[in-house]
N, C-alpha and C positions, 0 to 999 in steps of 0.2 A: 836287417832291422836291429835297432837297439832299443832297449827298455829304459824307461825313465820313471822314477818314482817322484811324485810331486805332492807336497802338502798344500791343501787349499782350505780356506775358510768354508764352513758349511754353506753359507749363503751363496758364495761363488760357485761351489760345486753344484748346488741346486739349480742355479741359473744355467750352468753348463749342461746339466742333464736335460733341462727343458728346451734349451736352444738346439741341442743335438737331436732331440726327439722331433722338434718342429721341422728340422731340416731332413729328417729321415736318415740320419747317419749315426754311426757309433760315436761315443765320446772320444775314442782314440782318433777317429777320422776328423772330428771337429777340432781337437787339439792340434793335430798335425797340420790341418789347413790353416788354423790361426797362427801357428808358428811360421809356416811358409809365407803367409801374408806379411807378417812382421819382418821377416828376413828380407823379403822383396822390397818393402818400404825403406828399410834402413840401407840396403844395398843401392837403391835408387838415389837416396839422399846423398850417399857418399859419391856416387857417380856424378850427380849433378854438381856437387861441390867441387869435384875435380875439374869438371868442364868450366865452371865459373872462374876458377883460378886462372884458366888460360885466356879468358876474355879481357877486354880492355874497354874502358869508358870512351876512349877516343874512337875506336872502331864502331862502337854502339852509336855514338853521336853521328858519325859519318854516314852510317846506314840510315838513321832516322832523318837526316838532312835530305836524303833522296826521295822521301815520301812527300807527295804533293799535298798542299794544305787546301783540301777541298771538303765539302760536306759529304758525309756518307750517304749511300743509297738508302731509301726509306726502309728496306728490309734489314738494313744493317745498323739502324739507329738503336740506341739504348732507350728503353721505355722511360717516360718522364713520370714522376710521382704526382 
């Protein structure tokens, strides 16, 4: 384990305390989870960006051209406003 010292505005620290208490976890656990979630989000964004670079509009259009032009089943329709 590593230690990290962070300066937080008082209002942010108070929110941190309240949310950790609501979750029934320590501030350390809350911060570690928040950092892990952010790392996962950024890692996923990078991964998806790399996948997108390998794609091509031509292949996308070719796949879409194979989809039949029919009305969706009633359970699969978007609700109308």
